[in-house]
N, C-alpha and C positions, 0 to 999 in steps of 0.2 A: 125154084130159086136153082141159081148159075152154081156150079159146084169148082171144085178145082184139085186134079189131081197129082200129090205126090210121085217123086220117083218110085218110090217103093212101090207104087200103085192104090197105096189107099187115098179115095176119093171122100171128099169132106165139101161141106156147103161152105160158099166163097165168103159168109158172113159170120165170122164169129162173135165171142166176147173181150174184151179185153179187160183189165182188174187193179192196173196202178190205179194207187189212191183206196180200190175196195177194202176194208175192213180195219181203217182209221181212228171213224168214229163210232161211238159205239152206238152213239141213237139212231145211225142211218144202218145199224148190220142188218137186221128182219128185212129191209126192204132191197138190201143189196143179193141177200138169200134168194130174194121171194123172186128177182130180176133175174141170175143166173137160169132159176129154174123153169123161171117163165122161158125163158128161151129155148132151153132144153125141152121142155112139152111141148112148143111146136117147131121144134125140127133140128135147132143149133147144135153145131157138135162142139163147135172147137172153143175152147175155156183156156184164153193164156194168163200166167202167174209170173215170179219169179222172188230168188230168193231174199232181193235186195227189195221188194216191195214193200215195205213196213215193217223192214225185217224180219221177214216172216205172217207179218198179221194178213197177208194178202191170200196165203197160202192156207193158214188156218179157216178163212172164212172159206174159199176154194172147197176144202174139206171138208166143209160141214153144207157146202150147198147140195153137192155132188154124193155126200152117204146116200147107201143104198142106190145109186145108176150109175156106178163106174163105166158101166158097157154102154152108156148112151154119151160119152164122153168123150172128144178127143183132147187130151191132156199135153196142154203144154208147158214147159217149166223154163227159166234161164237160169245159166251157172254166173258168179262174179268172174271177171277175169282173176280177180286176186287168187282166185280157188281153182280156177281151171290148169293145174297141173293136173299129172296122171293119178297120182292118189288124192288128190286136193278136189277134182270132180266126183269119186267114189261116194269121199265124205258127206260133200254137198250135197249128193243128190241122195244119199238114204235120210240126210237131215232132210230133207224134202218131202220125201214119201211121207216120212210120218208126221209132218203138220198136214200133208193132204189125206191121209188115210189111204193110202194106196200101197201097191207093191211094186206098180212100173207107173212111166211114164210111155207116154205118145211119141214125145219127140221133146227133145233137151236141145237147149242153144246156149252156143257163150254169145253174155251179155250184148259184149263190146272185146275190139281187142287189146290185152295188156301188154306186159312183158314177158312170160311164158311163150317159147315155141308153141306155132298153132302145130307142129308136128306130134308133143306131149300131150295136149289138150284132145287131139284128136284118138290118137292113142287110149288116153283115159276114156272118152265118148264108147271106141271099142270094145273097153275091156265091158262097162254098162250094159252093153248090147249083150255083147257074151253070156252074160248074168243075171239075163233078162230082166233091170233097171229101166233099161229103154230099150222102146223100137226102133227108135231113128232117131240121127241129131243134127243140127246146122249150126249157123250163127246167125247174128244179130250186128247191124250197123258195119255190114263191110260193104267198101266202094268194088271197084271192079279191077282195080290193083291187089284189094286183097282176096277175092275170089280168086283169080289168075293163081297168084300165089298157094292158096288152099288147093285148089285142082292140081297140082302137084304134087300134092301129100299121095303117097300110094296108100288105100284104103281097100279093105273089100267091101263096105257101102258107102254112097253116097250123099254130099249134103245134102237135104233135102230143103233147105229152106234158108231164108236172108228175111229178116224182121230188119224193117228199115220206116224210118220218117216218110210217109209220104201222103200230100194233100196236096189242095189246088194251092197251098200259101209256100208249097215245097215240092216242087213238080222238078228238081232239077236233075233228079233222077231218070228222068222219062230220055235225057240226052244220051246216057248209054248203058247205065246197069239193070232197068226195068227189062232191054233188048239181050242183055248177054247172060242175064238170070234166066230168063225165058229161053233162050236158046239153050241153056243147057238142061235146060226141064225142071229148074231150080223155085221152087214157089216164092212168091215174094210176099210178103204178110206187111202189111200196112199197119204201124201203130200209127194214136193218132192221126185218123183220118179226118176230121172235121177239123184241123186246127186245132191253134191255140189261142183261151183268152175271150173266144168270140166274137176277134172281131173278123174274121173270115165271113161270119156266118153273118156278117152286116154287109155285106158288098152287094151293091145296087143289084149286080148281074144274077146274085141268085136267088135274089128276090124276084127280078125278072119271069125267070124262066119259073123259077117254082109255080108264079100264080098261070101257066098256061099246063100245069099237070093235078092229076089228083091221084090219091091213094084210097085205100080201102080203108082208110082213118076221117079222107075229108083231101082239104086244098093240100095239095105237099110243099111242105115249108123249106127255108134255105138249109136246111141242116142236110136233108131230104135227099136233096140235091148235089150237095158236097162230095156226099157217102155216095149217093149212084155212079156220081162221076168216078169216083176210087172201082166200086166196082165194076165198072164196064170195060178194064183192063183185062186182058185175056192173063189167067195164071197169076192175081193177083187174089189175097186173102184178106180183110178187110177185118180190124179187132178193135172196133169203137167201145166206148168203157158206157153201160147203162148201168147208175146205179137205183133206177127205181124201175119196177114192171111197166110205168106210164113210160118211159125213156127205154125201154128193152122194144116195145110196141112199134116205139116212131122210128126204129132202126130199121125193124122187120119190113116198116113197109116201103122203105126206100128202095128195097132189094125189086120192089115192083113199077118202079122209074125205067121203063125205057128213053133216052134220052135222044134226043134228035140232031140231024146232020145240024143242022141248025142252030140247036143249044147248045153244042160245042164248038160249034162255029165264034158265037156269042163269048163264050166263056173264053174263048182264045184270044178274044180281042181283047175281052179285059184284064185277061191275068193270060200272059203269054208264054206258053214253053220255051224252055231253056234253048237259046240258039249258039252254045258253048259249053265243054265242061264245068259245072259245079260244083264244087266240095261237095260228099254227102255232108250233110246237117243231121242232130243227132241233140235230142231235150232229153 
């Protein structure tokens, strides 16, 4: 499987596991835990969550899923902007660590920009790093201007990641943001890489491309093509959600696909890349 390397030298598989909405339904809890554990068994490492997801329910579920195998996981969490003061990030991080049942995060992100100055949030992240509560820090939902402002803050440690909405139906970041972050060595974490609501996966072009490919599970699906399309980008780490082992297997099989130049040209013709600056979308 393709890998990505963070600015601090840590290398992980380019396919990770998102957990938005996981833990919200008790009836699905066992399947969701088995899905995460199966991904880890298969070699996936990145598990992404946030204090906002289900007001801690996602973190609690992740903690249960990774219990006893913390060393297998590259654990990512996100702090709400309202908690992103220098003191606030420490309190929020401590609460998240308790729910996750661990003593550190591998990567801690500011979920989106708020009213608290970036300098204060970054200072809080550096405090957490010195305390051993986090190994690295980054941001989420930052556009090019935000990233440039962040780069002007003097800090001993680099921003390691920018988690953004990126999929075939949200291609605006290809105009400038992807290239900017790649040039700076910052990993792009693509959330919702399969789009929203299923409309993207009904696109005829994805069905046509899928019909020309096979995976170890059998004929490729439009969802696998959409995920492989995101994974093809250098420096991009995709974090689709999988609420069941079957869904996790389908996501992992997408990493087997090698889309051809003809495939990519056909996709570009049906779903064109941006020709001008597009404001960063977020959900």
